[in-house]
Each structure stands twice: as structure tokens, then as C-alpha cells.
SERO-4910 file (N, C-alpha, C, O; in steps of 0.05 Angstrom, whole numbers):
BEGIN
 pado doro    nc1    nc2    nc3   cac1   cac2   cac3    cc1    cc2    cc3    oc1    oc2    oc3
  Unk    A   -183   -261    156   -204   -241    154   -218   -243    127   -205   -245    106
  Unk    A   -245   -243    128   -261   -243    104   -265   -271     92   -279   -273     72
  Unk    A   -253   -292    104   -257   -319     93   -275   -335    112   -279   -328    135
  Unk    A   -286   -356    101   -305   -373    116   -292   -382    142   -270   -392    142
  Unk    A   -306   -379    164   -295   -385    191   -290   -415    194   -270   -422    208
  Unk    A   -306   -432    183   -302   -460    185   -276   -469    171   -260   -484    182
  Unk    A   -273   -459    146   -249   -465    130   -224   -453    143   -203   -466    143
  Unk    A   -227   -430    154   -204   -417    167   -195   -432    191   -172   -436    196
  Unk    A   -215   -442    206   -209   -458    230   -194   -484    223   -175   -492    236
  Unk    A   -204   -497    202   -191   -522    193   -163   -518    183   -145   -534    188
  Unk    A   -158   -495    170   -132   -490    158   -112   -478    179    -88   -475    173
  Unk    A   -121   -472    202   -104   -457    222    -84   -475    235    -63   -465    245
  Unk    A    -88   -501    235    -71   -518    249    -78   -522    279    -65   -538    293
  Unk    A    -98   -508    288   -107   -511    316   -121   -538    319   -140   -543    304
  Unk    A   -113   -555    337   -125   -582    340   -155   -580    345   -171   -596    334
  Unk    A   -163   -562    363   -192   -560    370   -198   -533    380   -185   -522    398
  Unk    A   -218   -520    368   -229   -494    377   -252   -499    396   -266   -519    394
  Unk    A   -256   -481    415   -281   -479    430   -300   -462    413   -293   -439    407
  Unk    A   -323   -473    406   -340   -459    387   -367   -451    401   -376   -464    420
  Unk    A   -379   -430    390   -405   -421    401   -421   -410    378   -409   -398    359
  Unk    A   -447   -413    379   -464   -403    358   -490   -393    372   -507   -409    379
  Unk    A   -492   -367    374   -516   -355    387   -531   -340    366   -523   -318    358
  Unk    A   -553   -351    358   -571   -338    337   -555   -330    312   -559   -309    301
  Unk    A   -536   -347    304   -521   -342    280   -496   -327    284   -481   -323    265
  Unk    A   -490   -317    308   -465   -304    314   -445   -325    323   -448   -336    345
  Unk    A   -425   -331    307   -408   -353    311   -380   -344    321   -369   -325    311
  Unk    A   -370   -358    341   -343   -351    351   -327   -377    353   -337   -398    361
  Unk    A   -302   -375    346   -283   -396    349   -260   -386    367   -249   -364    361
  Unk    A   -254   -400    388   -233   -390    406   -216   -413    416   -224   -436    417
  Unk    A   -192   -405    424   -174   -424    436   -157   -410    458   -147   -388    453
  Unk    A   -155   -423    482   -139   -412    504   -135   -435    524   -152   -451    528
  Unk    A   -111   -436    535    -88   -420    529    -74   -429    504    -76   -452    496
  Unk    A    -60   -410    491    -44   -416    468    -15   -421    477     -5   -406    493
  Unk    A     -3   -443    468     25   -448    475     43   -424    469     41   -411    449
  Unk    A     61   -418    488     78   -394    485     95   -395    460    103   -374    450
  Unk    A    101   -418    450    118   -420    426    103   -415    400    115   -414    379
  Unk    A     76   -412    402     60   -409    378     53   -379    374     39   -367    390
  Unk    A     63   -367    352     57   -339    347     30   -336    332     21   -354    319
  Unk    A     18   -312    335     -5   -305    318      6   -288    296     20   -268    301
  Unk    A     -1   -294    271      9   -279    248    -14   -268    231    -32   -283    224
  Unk    A    -11   -243    225    -29   -230    205    -13   -229    180      8   -216    179
  Unk    A    -22   -242    159     -5   -248    136    -11   -234    110      0   -242     89
  Unk    A    -29   -214    110    -34   -201     85     -8   -187     75      5   -173     91
  Unk    A     -1   -191     50     24   -179     40     25   -149     44      7   -134     37
  Unk    A     47   -140     56     50   -111     62     39   -103     89     43    -80     97
  Unk    A     24   -121    102     12   -114    127     19   -134    149      4   -136    169
  Unk    A     40   -148    146     47   -170    164     51   -160    193     65   -141    197
  Unk    A     40   -175    212     43   -169    240     45   -195    255     30   -214    249
  Unk    A     64   -198    273     67   -222    290     64   -214    319     76   -195    328
  Unk    A     49   -230    334     45   -225    362     51   -251    377     40   -272    371
  Unk    A     69   -249    397     76   -272    412     90   -263    438    106   -245    438
  Unk    A     84   -277    461     65   -298    465     37   -288    469     33   -267    481
  Unk    A     18   -302    459    -10   -295    464    -23   -315    483    -14   -338    485
  Unk    A    -44   -307    497    -58   -325    514    -83   -336    501    -89   -360    504
  Unk    A    -97   -319    486   -123   -328    475   -126   -316    446   -117   -294    440
  Unk    A   -139   -332    430   -145   -325    402   -175   -329    397   -185   -351    403
  Unk    A   -189   -309    387   -218   -312    381   -223   -299    354   -214   -277    348
  Unk    A   -239   -313    337   -248   -301    313   -279   -305    311   -290   -324    322
  Unk    A   -292   -285    298   -321   -283    299   -332   -280    270   -320   -268    253
  Unk    A   -356   -290    267   -371   -287    242   -401   -284    249   -410   -294    269
  Unk    A   -415   -269    232   -443   -265    236   -458   -276    212   -460   -263    191
  Unk    A   -469   -300    215   -483   -314    193   -508   -298    185   -515   -299    161
  Unk    A   -521   -285    204   -544   -269    197   -538   -246    178   -554   -239    161
  Unk    A   -515   -235    181   -506   -212    164   -493   -222    139   -497   -211    117
  Unk    A   -477   -244    141   -462   -255    119   -466   -285    118   -453   -299    134
  Unk    A   -484   -296    101   -488   -324    100   -463   -340     93   -462   -364     98
  Unk    A   -443   -328     81   -419   -342     75   -401   -346    100   -379   -357     98
  Unk    A   -410   -336    123   -396   -340    149   -368   -329    148   -349   -342    159
  Unk    A   -363   -307    136   -336   -296    134   -327   -285    161   -343   -275    177
  Unk    A   -302   -289    167   -290   -278    191   -289   -248    190   -277   -236    172
  Unk    A   -303   -235    208   -305   -206    207   -290   -193    230   -286   -168    229
  Unk    A   -281   -208    249   -264   -196    271   -247   -218    283   -255   -241    285
  Unk    A   -223   -210    292   -205   -227    306   -195   -213    331   -187   -189    329
  Unk    A   -194   -226    354   -185   -214    379   -162   -231    390   -166   -255    395
  Unk    A   -139   -219    395   -116   -232    407   -112   -220    435   -111   -196    438
  Unk    A   -110   -238    455   -105   -229    482    -77   -237    490    -69   -260    486
  Unk    A    -61   -218    500    -33   -223    507    -30   -241    531    -46   -240    550
  Unk    A    -10   -258    530     -3   -274    554      7   -255    576     24   -238    571
  Unk    A     -3   -258    600      5   -240    622     33   -245    632     43   -230    649
  Unk    A     46   -266    623     72   -273    633     94   -253    625    116   -254    637
  Unk    A     89   -236    605    110   -217    597    107   -191    612    123   -173    609
  Unk    A     86   -188    629     80   -162    641     91   -160    669     76   -152    687
  Unk    A    116   -166    673    127   -165    700    133   -137    709    132   -131    733
  Unk    A    140   -119    690    147    -92    697    135    -73    676    128    -82    654
  Unk    A    133    -47    683    125    -27    663    144    -26    640    136    -23    617
  Unk    A    170    -29    645    190    -28    624    186    -50    604    188    -45    580
  Unk    A    181    -74    613    177    -97    595    152    -93    578    151    -98    554
  Unk    A    131    -84    592    105    -80    578    108    -58    556     98    -61    534
  Unk    A    122    -36    563    125    -15    544    141    -24    520    135    -17    497
  Unk    A    162    -40    525    179    -50    503    162    -68    485    166    -67    460
  Unk    A    144    -84    496    128   -101    479    108    -85    462    105    -90    438
  Unk    A     96    -64    474     78    -47    459     93    -33    437     83    -31    414
  Unk    A    117    -23    443    132     -8    422    140    -26    399    141    -17    376
  Unk    A    148    -51    405    155    -68    382    131    -76    366    134    -83    342
  Unk    A    107    -76    378     83    -81    363     77    -57    344     71    -60    321
  Unk    A     79    -33    355     75     -8    340     94     -7    317     87      1    295
  Unk    A    119    -14    321    140    -13    300    131    -30    276    135    -23    253
  Unk    A    119    -53    281    111    -71    259     90    -57    242     91    -59    217
  Unk    A     71    -43    254     51    -28    239     63     -5    224     56      0    201
  Unk    A     83      8    236     95     31    223    112     23    199    114     38    180
  Unk    A    124     -1    200    140    -11    178    123    -20    154    132    -20    131
  Unk    A     98    -28    160     81    -39    139     66    -16    124     74      7    126
  Unk    A     46    -24    110     30     -5     94      6      6    109    -11     20     98
  Unk    A      5      0    135    -17     10    151    -15     41    154      6     53    153
  Unk    A    -39     53    156    -41     82    161    -55     87    187    -72     72    195
  Unk    A    -47    108    200    -61    116    225    -90    120    220    -98    135    201
  Unk    A   -107    108    236   -136    109    231   -147    137    239   -139    149    259
  Unk    A   -165    147    222   -176    173    227   -206    173    221   -215    166    199
  Unk    A   -222    179    242   -251    182    239   -256    212    235   -253    227    255
  Unk    A   -264    221    211   -266    250    206   -288    264    223   -287    288    226
  Unk    A   -306    249    234   -328    260    250   -317    267    278   -325    288    289
  Unk    A   -300    250    289   -293    253    317   -263    260    322   -256    273    342
  Unk    A   -246    251    304   -217    252    309   -204    276    297   -213    288    277
  Unk    A   -181    283    309   -162    302    297   -135    289    299   -129    275    319
  Unk    A   -118    294    279    -93    279    278    -70    296    290    -52    305    277
  Unk    A    -71    298    317    -49    312    331    -24    295    331    -26    270    332
  Unk    A     -1    308    330     24    293    330     37    296    358     30    314    374
  Unk    A     57    279    362     73    281    386     58    278    412     37    264    413
  Unk    A     68    290    433     56    288    460     28    300    461     12    292    478
  Unk    A     22    319    443     -4    331    443    -26    310    438    -49    314    446
  Unk    A    -20    288    425    -40    268    419    -49    253    445    -68    238    444
  Unk    A    -34    258    467    -42    246    493    -57    265    511    -68    257    531
  Unk    A    -58    291    504    -66    311    523    -95    321    518   -105    321    496
  Unk    A   -107    330    540   -133    342    538   -130    372    535   -108    382    532
  Unk    A   -152    387    536   -151    416    532   -135    430    553   -124    452    548
  Unk    A   -133    419    577   -118    431    599    -88    424    597    -72    433    614
  Unk    A    -80    408    578    -52    400    576    -45    377    594    -22    371    598
  Unk    A    -66    363    604    -62    339    621    -65    314    605    -79    314    584
  Unk    A    -52    292    614    -55    267    600    -84    259    602    -96    256    623
  Unk    A    -97    255    579   -126    251    577   -135    223    584   -119    204    583
  Unk    A   -161    221    590   -172    194    595   -184    182    570   -190    158    570
  Unk    A   -187    198    548   -198    187    524   -177    187    502   -178    202    482
  Unk    A   -157    170    505   -135    168    486   -141    148    464   -133    125    466
  Unk    A   -156    157    444   -165    139    423   -152    145    396   -158    132    376
  Unk    A   -134    165    395   -122    171    370    -93    180    375    -84    201    366
  Unk    A    -77    163    388    -50    169    395    -33    168    370    -36    151    353
  Unk    A    -14    187    368      5    187    346     24    164    350     40    164    368
  Unk    A     23    144    332     40    120    336     70    126    332     86    110    341
  Unk    A     76    148    320    104    156    317    116    168    342    141    172    343
  Unk    A     99    174    362    109    187    386    117    166    406    102    148    413
  Unk    A    142    167    416    152    149    436    146    161    464    157    182    471
  Unk    A    129    147    479    121    157    505    144    155    525    156    134    528
  Unk    A    152    178    538    174    177    558    167    157    580    144    155    588
  Unk    A    187    143    590    183    123    611    169    135    636    153    122    649
  Unk    A    175    161    642    162    173    666    132    177    662    117    179    681
  Unk    A    123    180    636     95    184    630     80    157    627     55    156    630
  Unk    A     94    136    621     82    111    614     62    101    635     39     94    627
  Unk    A     68     99    661     49     89    680     23    105    680      1     93    684
  Unk    A     24    131    677      0    148    677    -16    142    652    -41    139    653
  Unk    A     -3    141    629    -16    136    603    -31    110    604    -55    109    596
  Unk    A    -18     88    612    -31     62    611    -53     58    632    -70     41    628
  Unk    A    -52     74    653    -74     72    673   -100     83    661   -121     77    673
  Unk    A    -99     98    639   -122    109    627   -132     93    602   -151    102    589
  Unk    A   -119     71    596   -129     54    575   -124     64    547   -144     68    532
  Unk    A    -99     69    539    -94     80    512   -101     60    490   -102     36    494
  Unk    A   -106     72    467   -114     56    443   -100     67    419   -102     91    412
  Unk    A    -85     50    405    -73     57    379    -89     43    357    -97     20    360
  Unk    A    -94     58    335   -110     46    313    -97     52    286    -86     73    281
  Unk    A    -99     32    269    -89     34    242   -111     22    222   -128      7    231
  Unk    A   -109     30    197   -126     19    177   -109     11    153    -90     25    145
  Unk    A   -116    -11    140   -102    -20    116   -117    -41    102   -126    -61    114
  Unk    A   -121    -38     76   -134    -59     59   -162    -66     69   -170    -89     68
  Unk    A   -176    -45     79   -203    -49     89   -206    -61    116   -228    -69    124
  Unk    A   -184    -63    131   -184    -75    158   -175    -54    178   -156    -39    174
  Unk    A   -190    -52    200   -183    -35    223   -169    -52    244   -179    -72    252
  Unk    A   -144    -43    252   -129    -57    272   -128    -39    297   -124    -14    294
  Unk    A   -133    -50    320   -133    -34    345   -116    -48    366   -120    -72    372
  Unk    A    -98    -33    379    -82    -43    401    -91    -29    426    -88     -5    429
  Unk    A   -103    -44    444   -113    -33    469    -97    -43    493    -91    -67    495
  Unk    A    -89    -24    510    -72    -31    533    -84    -20    559    -93      3    559
  Unk    A    -86    -36    579    -96    -28    605    -77    -38    627    -68    -61    626
  Unk    A    -72    -21    646    -58    -29    670    -77    -25    694    -86     -3    699
  Unk    A    -83    -48    707   -102    -47    729    -89    -44    756   -102    -49    777
  Unk    A    -64    -36    757    -50    -32    782    -34    -56    791    -32    -76    776
  Unk    A    -22    -54    814     -4    -75    824    -20   -100    831    -43    -98    841
  Unk    A     -8   -123    827    -19   -148    836      3   -165    849     25   -155    852
  Unk    A     -3   -189    857     17   -206    870     41   -211    852     63   -217    861
  Unk    A     36   -210    825     58   -216    807     71   -191    796     88   -193    778
  Unk    A     64   -168    806     75   -143    796     53   -126    784     31   -125    794
  Unk    A     59   -113    762     39    -97    748     18   -115    736     24   -139    730
  Unk    A     -6   -105    732    -28   -122    722    -38   -111    696    -57    -95    696
  Unk    A    -27   -120    674    -34   -110    647    -54   -128    633    -55   -152    638
  Unk    A    -70   -115    616    -86   -130    596    -80   -117    569    -82    -92    567
  Unk    A    -73   -132    549    -69   -122    523    -84   -139    503    -85   -163    504
  Unk    A    -97   -124    484   -112   -137    463   -105   -125    436   -103   -101    434
  Unk    A   -102   -142    416    -98   -133    389   -121   -144    373   -125   -168    371
  Unk    A   -137   -126    361   -161   -134    347   -160   -126    318   -148   -105    311
  Unk    A   -172   -142    301   -174   -136    272   -204   -138    265   -217   -157    272
  Unk    A   -214   -117    251   -242   -116    243   -244   -109    213   -228    -93    203
  Unk    A   -262   -121    199   -269   -112    172   -282    -84    176   -303    -82    189
  Unk    A   -269    -63    166   -277    -36    174   -305    -29    165   -320    -18    180
  Unk    A   -313    -36    140   -340    -29    131   -361    -43    148   -382    -31    153
  Unk    A   -356    -68    156   -375    -82    172   -377    -69    200   -399    -66    210
  Unk    A   -355    -62    211   -355    -49    238   -370    -22    238   -386    -16    255
  Unk    A   -364     -6    217   -377     20    216   -408     17    213   -423     32    225
  Unk    A   -416     -2    196   -444     -6    192   -457    -16    217   -479     -7    225
  Unk    A   -444    -35    231   -455    -46    256   -457    -24    277   -477    -23    292
  Unk    A   -436     -8    280   -436     14    300   -459     33    294   -473     42    313
  Unk    A   -464     40    268   -485     58    261   -512     46    268   -530     60    278
  Unk    A   -516     21    262   -541      7    268   -546      6    299   -568     11    308
  Unk    A   -524      1    314   -527      0    343   -535     28    354   -551     30    373
  Unk    A   -522     49    343   -528     76    352   -558     83    346   -572     94    363
  Unk    A   -567     76    322   -595     82    315   -614     67    332   -635     78    340
  Unk    A   -607     42    339   -624     26    357   -626     38    384   -647     41    396
  Unk    A   -603     47    395   -602     58    421   -618     85    422   -632     90    442
  Unk    A   -617    100    401   -632    125    400   -662    119    399   -677    133    413
  Unk    A   -670    100    384   -698     93    382   -708     83    410   -730     92    419
  Unk    A   -693     67    423   -701     56    449   -702     79    469   -719     79    487
  Unk    A   -682     97    468   -682    119    487   -706    137    483   -718    146    503
  Unk    A   -713    143    458   -736    160    453   -762    146    461   -781    159    471
  Unk    A   -763    119    457   -787    104    466   -791    105    496   -813    103    506
  Unk    A   -769    109    510   -771    111    540   -775    140    549   -776    146    573
  Unk    A   -778    158    529   -783    186    536   -758    202    542   -760    224    554
  Unk    A   -735    193    534   -710    207    541   -704    229    520   -688    247    526
  Unk    A   -717    229    497   -714    249    477   -684    255    470   -675    277    474
  Unk    A   -671    234    461   -642    236    457   -634    236    428   -610    235    421
  Unk    A   -653    237    409   -647    235    381   -628    257    372   -611    253    355
  Unk    A   -631    281    384   -614    304    375   -587    303    388   -570    320    381
  Unk    A   -582    285    407   -556    286    421   -532    281    404   -512    296    407
  Unk    A   -532    262    385   -508    257    369   -499    282    354   -475    287    353
  Unk    A   -517    296    342   -510    320    326   -498    341    344   -479    355    337
  Unk    A   -509    345    368   -498    364    387   -470    356    396   -452    373    398
  Unk    A   -466    329    401   -440    320    409   -419    323    387   -396    328    393
  Unk    A   -427    318    362   -409    322    340   -400    350    337   -376    356    333
  Unk    A   -419    369    341   -412    397    339   -393    405    362   -373    419    357
  Unk    A   -398    395    386   -381    401    409   -353    389    405   -333    402    412
  Unk    A   -352    365    393   -326    353    388   -310    368    367   -286    372    370
  Unk    A   -323    377    347   -309    393    326   -297    418    338   -275    426    332
  Unk    A   -312    431    355   -302    456    368   -279    449    387   -259    464    388
  Unk    A   -281    427    402   -259    419    419   -234    413    403   -212    421    410
  Unk    A   -238    398    380   -215    391    364   -200    416    354   -175    416    352
  Unk    A   -215    437    347   -201    462    339   -184    473    361   -162    483    356
  Unk    A   -194    472    386   -178    482    408   -154    464    413   -132    474    419
  Unk    A   -157    438    411   -135    420    415   -114    424    393    -90    422    399
  Unk    A   -122    429    369   -103    434    347    -88    459    352    -63    460    348
  Unk    A   -102    480    361    -88    505    368    -67    501    389    -45    511    387
  Unk    A    -75    487    410    -57    482    433    -32    466    424    -10    471    432
  Unk    A    -37    446    407    -15    429    397      5    446    382     29    443    386
  Unk    A     -4    463    364     14    480    349     29    499    367     53    504    363
  Unk    A     16    509    388     29    528    406     52    514    421     72    527    427
  Unk    A     50    488    427     71    475    442     91    461    423    109    447    433
  Unk    A     89    466    397    109    457    378    102    431    364    118    421    348
  Unk    A     79    419    369     70    396    354     55    406    329     56    429    323
  Unk    A     41    388    316     27    396    292      2    379    288     -4    362    304
  Unk    A    -12    383    266    -35    368    258    -27    353    232    -22    366    212
  Unk    A    -27    327    233    -19    312    209    -39    315    187    -62    321    191
  Unk    A    -29    312    162    -47    314    138    -67    291    139    -60    268    143
  Unk    A    -92    298    135   -113    277    135   -111    260    110   -107    270     88
  Unk    A   -113    234    114   -111    216     90   -134    219     71   -136    206     51
***
């Protein structure tokens, strides 16, 4: 992360990457990755190992950074470990443990998120397992009976450390010929770059929407206010059921 993508590719030991360059947006990818080859995040204090992986992709935006620094990395899990819900949950949990042991901190977006602990971090205002699980308490161990419901809604665990945002995304698309059908991705992003790009994309979408006569410029502020009010209700409910709101970093 943050180093020249060409030099990173040469030093990786990968015999040959599939490369792409679309208007300066550069990607290096390799798939399938041999099952014996782990992916390692090696920053001191933030080490994470993922294995087996199916695909590895790293990206750079030459238009934004002429030094072609790697600004995001995406790891896709090999589907061969996803034979049962129990195996998939065990793999997710051992991934979470690695982040918990390191210097990573639970990611918090002060505009949208609230730091609910325990099972409350999975629930909506009605006390049901929510469909927008973007800030799950990584210290909470999901009961096996809840796991199939949780993963059907696409949960996301996020951490931040040393200027990097790490995201673990899990999806179960239902039964297939080989059993359960999971997709898991572990992504790393330079946080400042991602936040700036997201803000630019939002501003562009608003301009385009207003140009089409949709008059949506005021929508983000309204949604932020509504989210803040919802978070207060979620925090109240969490405390009522015995959970808490973690201290904001």
C-alpha cells in the first residue's frame, strides 16, 4: 500500500500479473492463486494473513498520483473452503481475531455511524437483524443460529490503522450444487484517498442529478439529520437490552 504499483508487482514474486490501464487507472491482478500461497499484509503491528485466496488485485490511479502508488488491494477468497456455514463462520472469525490482536481500531464514520456493542450492532430499530450491517462490533461472536441470517444480508466489518481502511465483506447467495455459496472479500484502501474520492463522486452525482432536474442537492443533509436521529434511537435501544455504545476514537 502506498508504494509504486510497478515496483510492488516486481517485488511480489508473482510470475505474471494480468494488467490493465484505462485512462491512467491501473490494475494488476492474478487468479487463480495457488492454495499454498498466502496473502500477507505486513505493516508492523497490523499483520494479517489470508489463505487460501482465489484472486488478488491491486489498483493505482496515475491521474490522481503520478507516482502510481497502490491505493487499494482486493483479496477474493477461494470458494473451496465454503462447504458449510460452520466452516465459513470459522474462517471469518479467525480473520477477525487477527485484526483484534493487532493495532487496528474499529472504523467509525462520525457522520453516519454509531458504535453499538454486542448483538445490538446487528439490529435495526425494530430489534430485527438489519440489512445494512456496516458497523458490526468485531468483538461480538455471532451465535451459530443467527449466522445464516446475518450473512444473507451481506455483513461488513471495518477497521482502520496507520491511515489504511480494511474491510471484510461476506455474502451468502444461498445453496448451490457444492453447498452454500459464499463470496468473501478483504479490501485495503488508503483512507484519505478513499474519503476524497467518495466525496468527489457524491458531488458529481449531485451535480448530474440537479442538471436532470431532480433537485437532489439538499438530500445529503436531510439524510444525515435522519441518520443522526436514528442513531440516537438505536443507542437507546442498545442500552435498554444491556449492550452499550463504545467510546468514540
